[in-house]
N, C-alpha and C positions, 0 to 999 in steps of 0.2 A: 352535459358533461361533468362529472364530478368534480368538486374543487374545494371539499371539505378540508384537505390536509395543506391546502396551499399555502395559506397564511402563516400556518408554524413553521414552513421551511424558509423563509424568505431570508432569515439570518444565513443560513447555508449557503443560499444564492449569491448572497450579498459579499460574503467571505470568499467564495470561491472565485466570482467575478471580479473582485479586487485583487487579488493574487495571480490569476491565470493569465497567460500569454498564450499564444497558438501552441497547440501540439504540433510534434514532426513524426512522420514516419519517415525514416532515414533509411536510403539504398546504401549499405555500409560498404567502407573501401575493399578492396579485393583482398588485402591481407589480411582481414578480419573476418571474411566469409568461411563459412564452413565448408570444409572437404567434401561432405556428403550430408544426407538426410540423417545418418547416425551420430552425428557430432552433437555432443551435449552441451556445449557451453555457446549460448547466444548472447552477445552484450549489448548488439545495438538495436533500435526499435525494431527495425525491418532490415533484413540481410540480404542482398541479391544475391544466389547462390551462382558463383563465378565458375563453376566446373561441371557445369549441366548444359546440355544442346537445346535445353527448352527453357521457357519462360517459368522460374520457379523462383519464390521468394519465402524467407523464414520470418516468423513474427514470435517474438520471445513471451514467455509465460509472465515475467515481470511486467512487461510493456502491457501485456492484457489486463493485468490489475490495476493499471492507471486509468484505463477507460472507464472502468467500474469492476469493483471488488466482485468475484463471482461471476465475472460475465463468461457466456459460452464462448468456448474457443471459435465456432461458426460466427458468432456476433462480431467477435473481435475481427476477424479477418475482412469485415465490412470496410476497415481503414485503407484497405490494398486496391490497387487499379484494377478495374473491370469486374469488383465482386459488388453484388446487392445481396444483402441478408435483412430480411425483416420479419418481425413478429410484433405483436401489441405488448409486450412487456421490455423494459429497458434491458434486462440481462440477455434475452433472446433463448429463453429457457422453455416457452409456452410451443410445444411442438405442433399443437393443433391448427395454430395459424402462421408458422414457419414457411419462409420462402426464402430460396437461395438461386441466384442467376449468377453464372461465370462464363462470360463471352458466349451469352446466348443460350448455355445449356442450363437446366432447372435443376432442382434438388437431387430429383431421382434419376438424372442421367451425368453423376458424379460419382467417384470413388472415395470411401472414407475407411480409413484405419486407425487404431490405437495402439502403439508399440507394436505394429505390424498385424495387429489381429483385427480383422475385416470388421466393420460395423454395419454392414448392410447399405441400403440406399435410403435410410432416413425417412421412410414413408411413416405417416401418422400412424395408419394401421399396420402396426408391426408385423413383419412376417420372417426377417433376415437378418435382423440386428437390433441396433439401439442407438440412440442419441450419444454424441460424444459427450455430453454433460452427464449422462448417465452411466458412461463407462469410467469417467476420471473426473475427479472433483476439480474444479476450477483452478484453486489454488496449488494444486500438484502438476499443473500442465508446465513442462519445461519449454515446449516450442509447438509452433504451427507450422508445416510446411505446406504451401499453395504451388501446385502445379496448375497454371490456369489454362495451358493449352492443351496438354496431353500428360496423363501421369506417366510414371516410370513403368516398365514392364511388369516389374516384379510387384507392384501393387495388387494385393489381393481384393478384387472386385469383379462383380459380374454386371456392374452398372456404370463403369468406367469409359462414358462416350466423351467426356470433354475436360477431363481434368481429374486432378485427385487432390484431397485435404487430409494430409497425414500428420496426427497428433502425438506427441511424444510425453511420456511422464517424466518428472525429475527423478533422479537416483536418489537414495538415501545418503546423509552425510556421514563423513566418518568419525564425528564427535557427538556426544551425547547433548541432547538440548530439544528445544521444540519450538513451534510458534503458536500464538493465540491471538486471533482477530476476532473483532466484534464491530458488526455493520449496524448502523440505525438510519432510519430515515424515512421516507414519505410513506404514507398507507400502510403505517404499523409495520414497517419494515425490520426484521431483526434477522441477521445472518452471523451465526457462530460457527468458527472453523478452529480446530484443535489438532496440531500434528506433533506427535512425539517421536524423537530420532533414537534411536537404540544405542548410536555409536557401534562399535566393534563389538560384535556378538555371534555366536556360533560360527565363525570363521567370517563373517561378512558383517554387512550393515544392513538396519531395517528401520522402516518408519511404519506407523499407524496414524490413520487420521480420520475426524469425526467431523461432519458437519450437520448442521440443522439450519434451515432457512424457513422463513414464513413472512409473506406479505399479502398484504388485503389487495384483492383486485380493483383498479382504480375507478370503476365505473358500478360496482355493485356489492353485495356484502358475500363474497366469497374470498376465501384463503388459499393461495398456492403454498403449499408446503411440504416439505420433506426431509429425509434424514438419509445419510451417506456415510460409507465406510470405506477406505482404501489401505490394502497392505501391500508393501514391497519388501523383498530381500533380494541383495546384491552380493554374490560373491566373486571377486575377480583374482584371479592369480596368473602365472606364466602359461598356463595349459588353456585357460579359457574363461569366459565369463558366464555364471548362471543367474538366471534373473528369475524370481518367482513373484507373481502379482495376484493380488485378490481385489474384488469391488463387489459391495451390496448397496443397493440403493432402495428406497422406497419414497413415491411420491404421490401426492393428490393435487391435481390441477384442474380446478376449475376454469372451462374454456370461457373465452370471449362468445359473444353471439355475433352474426353477421350481419350487414345492413345490405338491403338490395338497392340499387341505384339504376335507374334509367338514363334520363338526360340530365347531365349535370349543367342546368342553365346558371351560367356566372360561377361556376365552381363550387356551388353550395352544397352541402352534406347536411341533408334533413331525413330523419333525426340523424343526429352524428352517432349515437350509441343506443343499443336495444340492451339495456341493462336486465339480466335476470332476477326475478323477486325473491329468490330463496333468501332466508327462511320463512318469508312473510306468504304463509298459505293461503289465509282468508283474502290477502289482496289479489293472489293469483285467482283464486276462485272466481272474484268479483270481474276480474279481468276477462275472463272466458264466459261469463254471464252477461257482458255487454251486448250480446247478440243473443236474446233470450228464446227465440225460436229454434236455435240449434245448440243445446248445450254441448260442453265440451269442446267449443269452437272458437277460435281467437276472433277478435273484432273483424267484421266484414271489410272495414274501411282500410286495414293493414294489408289484406291478402296474403301472399306469402312471407310479408315481411313482419311476422310476428314474433314475441319473444317467448321461449320456453323457460319453464320454472327453474330448471338448473341443467347444467351440462358440465362433466368433468372427465379429463383422463386419470386412469390410475394405474400406476406401472410400478412392478417390482422386479428387480433384476438380480440375478448373480454372475460375474464373469471373473475368469480366473485362467491365468495361463502361467507354462513354464517354458523358458526359453535357455538355449546353451549355445553359446559361440566358442567352437572349439577350434583352436589355433594348431591346426595339423603341422605346419610349418612356417617359416618366416613369409611364406608367398601364399599360402593356401588356409583359408578358414572356411569351417564346415557349421553353418546354423540351422539349428533344428528347434521347432517351437509346436507345442500343442496348447490347445485351449478350448475352454468349454462355456456355454453360456445359456441359462435358462432364464425366461421372462414369461411372467404372468402379468397380464394387462387387462384392463377393461375401458371401454370407451361408455359412459352412461348417460343418457338424456332423458329428461322427464318433460313432456309437453304435451298438448292437446291432443285427444283421441281422435277429433276429427279435423284432421289435416293431412297434407303431403299423401294421400292415397290411402291412409290407414283404414277407412271403413271398408274399402274393397278388399283389403288384406285381412282384417279381422272377420269378414263374412266368411272366408273359407275356414277359420277355426270355431267360429261360433254361428253354424247355419240358423238361418231363420231369425236371427238376433237382428242383421243389418242388411240393408238393401242397397247395393252398389255404392259408388266413390262418393256421388253428389248426392246423399241424401238429404232429403228436406224434412222428411217425417219426424214431428217431434218424438214420438212412441219409439221408432227404431233406434233414434240417438240416445233417449234415455236408458233403452236396454243395454246399449255399448258401454255408457258412462258407469251404470249400475254394475256391469261384469268387470270394470276395471277400478272399484272401490268408490266410486260415487261423487269423486272430486273433480271429473272431467280430466284428468291426467292419467296418461300411460307412461310407464318407465321401460326404456329399452337398454339393454345391456349388447355390446359387441364385446365379445371376449376373446382374447388373443393368447395365444401359448406359443412358445418358441422354445425348442429344445435341440440345440445343435454343438458338435463338436468338429473339430478340425486340427489339422497340422501343416506347417509350412516347413520347407525344406530348402536352404540356398547355399550353393558351393560358390565361392570366389576365387580366383586364382590368378595371381599376377606373373604373366609369363612374358619376359622381356618388356616389350613395349606394349603388351597386350594385357588388358584387364578382363578377364573373363569371367561372366557371371550366368548360372543355371540354376533353376529353381523349380519346384512345384508346391502346389496348393491343394489341398483337398478338404471339403467340408461335406458332412451330413446333417441335413436340418430336418427336424418332423415339426412342422408348424401346424395351427389349428384355428380355426374362426367359429366362433359359436354366438348365435344370437338368441336372446332370449327377451321376452315380455314379462313385466311384472304388474300388478294392480297396485294402484295407489290410493290409500284411503287416509282421511283425517283422524281417525281412531288409532289406527295403527302406522304412524307416520314414522316410519323405520328406513325408509330410503333417502340417502343423503349423499353429496359430491364425495364424501369421506368414508365411505364404508361399503364393503361388498355386499351386495343383496344376497339374503339367506333365508328370506320368506318364500312361501308358496309362490309358483310360476303362474302367469296366465297362459302362456304358450312358449313353445320351443320353435322357433322359425326355420333355423337350420344348424348344421354342425357340419363343417367340411375340415379334413384333415388332409396335408400336403406332405410328401416325401420327396425331398429333392437332395440330388446329391451333385456337387459341382467339382471340376477339375480344372487347374489352369497350368500350364508349363510355359516357361520361357527360358530363353538362351539370349545372350548377347556379347558383343566383343567391343572393349573402347580402345581404340587403335591410334596410339600417338605416332602419327605420321613423321612428325617434325616436331622439334623442341616446341614449337608454338601453334601446333595444328594437331586436332584430334577428331578422329572420325568413330562415329558411334553406330552400330546396326545391330538387330535383333529382330526376334520374332515371338510372338506369346500365341498359344492355343488356348481357347475357352470352351469346356465342354460340361454341358450340363444335362441330365435326365431329371424330370418333375412328373409325379404322379399322383393321384389323391382318391381318396374315398369319401363317401358320404354316409356316415352312421345315421345322421338326419336329415334327409332331403325335404327342401321346401315343399310344401303343399302345391298342388297345381294351382296356379294363380293367372287368371286372364289377364293379359297386359292392359287390355282396355280399362280394367278397373283402377290402374295407376294413372292418375291425372298427368296429361301431357303425352301419354302412349295410345296410339290408335286403337279403337276397340277391335280391329280386325287382327291386331298382333297375336301371335302364337302364343300358347301358354307357357308359362316362365318356370324352368326348372333349371336347377345348376348341374354342369355337365361333370361327368367323370371320364378320366382318360388320361395318357401318358403323353408326353411330349419331350424328343431328345433333340438338342440343339448342339452341334458340335461345329466351332470353326479354328481350322488348324491354321490359317495364315493372316494373322495380324501382326504385320510388320513395322518396324520404326526404322529410321534413318535419320542421324543427326551431325551436325559438324560445329565445331567450336574452334574458333581462329582467335588467338591474341595477337590483334594487330599491332598494338605497342604494348610498353608496360600499364599503360592507363586505359587502353580500349580493347572491346572484345566484340566479336561478332560470332552470333549463334543462328543456327537454321535447324528446323525439325520437321521430318514429314511422319506422320503416325496413321495407321488405322485401328478403328476400335469397334467394338460390337457391344451391344447392351442385350443380355439375355433375357428371354421371355420371363414374364414376372409370375412366379408360382403362388400366387395368392387366391385363395378359395372364398369365393363370395364377395360380396361389398359392393360399392358402386364409385360414385365420382371421386372420393377421397382416397381411393385404395388402389391407383394405378391402372395401367393398361393390360389386365390379366386375363387370359381366354378361358381360365376357370371362373372369371366373374361373367361370363356371358350367360343370356337368359335361356339357352336351349342346347341340347345335345347337337343338333345339326349345326348350329352357330360354331359350336368348338371344332367340330369336325371339319367344317369349311376353312376356318382360321388356320386349323393345323396343317392342310394339305396346299393353301395359297400364301398365306403371310410369312414374310420372312424378316428375321429379328432386325431391330435398329443399327445403322453402321453408321460409321463416320469416318471421312479422313481429313485431317488437321494440319495445316503447314504454317509453320510459324518462320518469321525471319526477323532478327531483333540486332539491338546493339547496347552495349553496356560501356559506362565510362565513370572514371574517378580520377579528380584532380586537385591538388592544391592550387590556388591561384590567389593573386593580389590585385583585386579590382574593387577598388573601393574599401567598403566594409566587407566584402564577401571575401571570405579565406579557402573556400571549398567548394566543389561541385561534385555531385554523384548523380547519376541517372541512368534510366534505362527507358528505351523505345522499341516496340516490337509492333508488326502487322500480322494479320493472322487470316486466313480464308478457311472456311469448312464447309465440304460438301457433306450434308447430312441425307441419308437414303433410309426409304421406307419408314419414315416417321409416322407414329400410332397418335390416334387422338381418341379419346372416350367423350363421345357426343352425347352421351345420355343426359337426360333433363338433370339439373341441378336441385337435389331436393336433400337436406341435412339431416331430416328427421327419419325419413325413409328411403335412403338411396336406391334407384331403381338399377337393375342390372345393367353391367356395361355395354355400351354399342360401339366397337372399336372400328375406327377407318383408318385405312392405311391414305395419307395424305400426299405421298410420294415424297420428292425431294425438298430440301430446304437449303438455301445458300446463305452463308453468314461471311461478314467482311467486317473487319475491327481493326483497331487501333488503339494503344496504350502509351502514353506518354508520361514518364514520371520522374521528378528531379528534386534533389534536396541541396539547398543551398546554406553554407556555413558562415555564421558571422561570430568569428571568433571561436572560442570554447564554450560559450555558454548559450547560444540561441541558435537554432535550426528553423528552416523554413522548407516545406514540403508541399508541394502541389502534384496532383495526378489528375490527367484528363483522359477520359476514355469515351470512346465512339463506337457503337455497334449497330450493325444492320442486318436484321436476319428476315428471311422473306420466303414465302413457299414459291416452290416453282409451277406449281399447276394446280387447277381445280379439285376438289374432291365430290364425290357423290355419296348422299346419305338419304336413306329411305326413297330412293329414286329421283331425288332432286339434286340438282347440281349447284353447290356452293362454291363462288365465285373467289377462291383465296389466291389465285395466281397473281404474282407481285405484290400480295398483301404481306404485313409486317406480321411477324410472330407476336401474338400478344404477350405482353407482361415483361418482355423485353426492353429495358429503356434504351432511347436513343443515345442520350449523353450521361456521363456521370463525372463528377469532380469531387475530388478529397482535397481539401486545404488544411493543413495543420502547421502549427508552430509552437514550439516549446522553447523554456528557458529554464535553465538550472543554474544555481549560486551555491557551492557547498551542499549544505543538507537540505536546500530548499529547491524544489523545482514546481512547475505550473505548466499547462497546456489547456489549450482550446482546439477542438477538432470541428471541421465544419464538412458537412456531407450533403451535395447536391444530387438528386435523383431526377432524371428528366422524364419526358413524355412517355408514358407507358400505354399502349393500345390495350383495351379490355375485351375486344372481340375478334373473333376471326376474320370478320369483315371491316375492320378497323372504323366502325360507325361511332364506337365512344371509346374516349382516352381518359387516363388518370392524369390530372394535371401534377406538373413537376413539384417537388418539395425541396427544402433546405433546412436542414437541422443543425444545431451547434450544442457541443457538449463542453464540459470543462472540468478540469481537475487540480486542485494544488494540495501540496503536501509538504511536510517537514520531518525529517528524521532526526531523533534524540538519541546520543550515546549516555549510556549510563555509566558510573564510576566503577573501576574494577572492584570486584568482590560481591556487587550486587547480584541477586537471583537475576532479575532482568538485564540482559546484554543491550538491547535496543528497544526503543519503540518509535512508530510511526503515527502521526494523525495526519489522516488525508480527507478533502471534502471533494464530492463529485456533484455535478448537476446534470441531467440529461434533458434534451428538448428545450433550451434555455428559453426559445422564442415561444414557445407554448405553441408550436405549429399545429394546425390541425390539416387532416388530410387522410389519404388511404395507405394503409401499409399493405399488409398481403392483400392481393386481389383473387378472385376466383372469376375464370370465364364460365359463363353459363350458357353461352350458345354461339351461333354464327352472329348475331347482332342483335340490338335490342336494348341490353342492359348488362349488368355484372353484379357480383358481391364482393363486399370488402370488409376488412377489418379496419378499425380505426388506428390512429398513432396514438401511442400514451401521451399524455399531457407531461409538462415540466415536473420532475423529480428531484429531490435533494437527499444525498447520503453523506454520513460522517463515520470514518473507519479509524479504529484504533488498533494495531496491528504491532504485537510484541514478541520479540525472541528471546529465549532463555536458553 
């Protein structure tokens, strides 16, 4: 593991540790809690939303920045009960290796919005949205709302099986000014953020911000870098509120490589990382030539655990919306919002020509040049190497396009003791997936992680276009039966039609040529067809009881559905899509027999806040909730795991999953300056039955669902005195099974981070009004272990991304 930068940051580590005391995420007092998710001001670290019948908490943008300036909103909610968010970078920005679990539901089973605009399901192979970080610069985040059990009926999402994460941007200020922040730190990190506030202009207020961030990957010579611009305009008067928003971002993100693990004897990880060798081409050619009988082949001793030359995600997005909230009368508000999103992205990988079944693929396009997938002939592999430029490297791009527009309309009517809401969301999306292969030569080395390939192509493997229409309707009534008792009931309808066409169909590929698939498998072609999935009855019923002025009880039951994933082609990384199946017959069978995934979530909880005089403790706030989930028609993609050339999906309906869990969180106040928070969570998610794959029965009945930790604990302590504050946060992640048969497990980890800062006021008349100096350290103990884990099969092993090492950062933030 790389250690070259570590010595240079001991000073930052010592400074922060010297001033830090524990960070706290506090459940705020009821009188400070927001009335709804639309409340703009959040003053505490975490606010328990006291006017919902669900478990819902709010994290403010200012508290996000304390964890680490520029941190992703999804990474920031890792501090909340029941949440696991992992990436191989400290900001949580690397989408290729991100994983998120909330109460047993994974990343693609949750809902995501930004200012109400749907962000899709956050899949790496994008088809219906974009990451929160690409939609909104971290420093412009006002708050994040996590509904950990079930999202509100009005959340615009087709994947909201188990909760929703709603992010909201800050509004412009009413006075002219701005913010300039610079972060420097480990591995050549530099992050520059500038926001200019116009004050009152054109009848409203506006801001424009610019961000540039660059940092070296901690284990290889690659730089994750990007630029982003946000614009926002708000006009608010007695008739209503108009909001205009725009976002542009462009980033290049060299990916981490995965390690394959069998039996982890003694908890060892060998090797810990497999760093890319880019830009040292000669070293990589020598690496491939260690097995000289098979040119273009990684060392035989490594098997599939080899290193690619480079891999990167390249993403460019434009997102914009216009929203008008019209106050028809004192009791009626009608909100209308339209949005547009365009994305052009690429995943690019450069690696050996003789691996992951590639010779079998290339034999179709280069007839007579290659013989089979397990070629041992020097001559045929030499032909293949020469066809791809002579270095033994082939470059593959998977190119994504998203072109979607949509509208949301919501009517809120306060009718006596009834708060009635009705709404509709519509979206039309034209997405595409395009896979192209390029030769890579030493003489014309113009293929890099940071550029769009524009040279001659070796071959086009496939080009798939999807056309998707989504409609969501909801209606609900929140009835205040008594002054201290509220009953909420409603229903949501989720309607989807998806179709595709294939301008370029993959050549007939005998599946036996792909390592890991039997030679008797049928030929592999991607299917064409339409699927309509309409569910009109997704009800929710909730109860909120103010037992006393200090205590609340809430209960909620909600049914949700995850729509069929309209993604054309791909493999393991790209979800359980029927359009990724390997034949028309498999698609037709799926369409006629498989039902969408559904869940019924039951929640019961209590909230409390009290001022006390118990020794040094002056206040206590907390929330405890239990939940039960019945998950039906769960789908698994059981295709062999191959990063470089993923095979077509093999989808299996594994039946039902039962989840039971509990979250208990409390904050203790020690006077005005010190707060201590601890949250413990337990989750048990198990399969209810076995499933069949390829005629064989896989005995999953009673087995834990992989990757969902059993225990979580977040312990945080904070101190503030005047302009100085400091915090340390600890995060424990318990055991995670890494196979469907539970014969492999990832060992628990505990990481600690710290922050210390001081705010300085500048005398009146100066250009700069305030400046703040802060220091952050992540993974103080330099803990090694598995971050995101990929399940590769029923048993025997898995792949993982490593935890990033200790890093230190210093930020200067000035307002003017």
